[in-house]
N, C-alpha and C positions, 0 to 999 in steps of 0.2 A: 314384613317391615313393622317395626315397633315404633310407635310415636312416643314422644316425651313432652310433657308440659313445661313450658318455659315461663317463669314468673316475671320476666322483664317486661316492663311497660314500654310501649312505643310512643313516640312523640305525636305522630299522625297515624290515624287508622289506615290511611292509604299505604303505609309501609307493610301492611299485612297481606297485600295482594301482589301477585307477579304474573307475568305473561308466560304461558307454556310455549313450547316450540311451534305450536300451530297458531299462536297468536290469541288464544283464549285467556281470559282473566281467571286466575286461580286464587281462592281464599286460603291462605296458608294456615289458618286456624282450624280448618276442617280436614282431617287426615284422609277421609274418604275422597274428598275433592282433589287433594294432592295426589293420592294414589291413582285416581282415574286419569290424570293428566301426565303421569310419568310415561316416558317412551318405553315401549315393550322391546325386549331383546329377543328376537326370533332366532331359532336354530336354523342354520343353513343346510 
């Protein structure tokens, strides 16, 4: 996965965070953090 920097400023810093499917808060500015919280697709 390749990250890309967005130059758009946000109105509130809280807009840079979201909840992953397990309910943990993820900082969208940190690609390592985002990748860690992405759900894995397992081969059946």
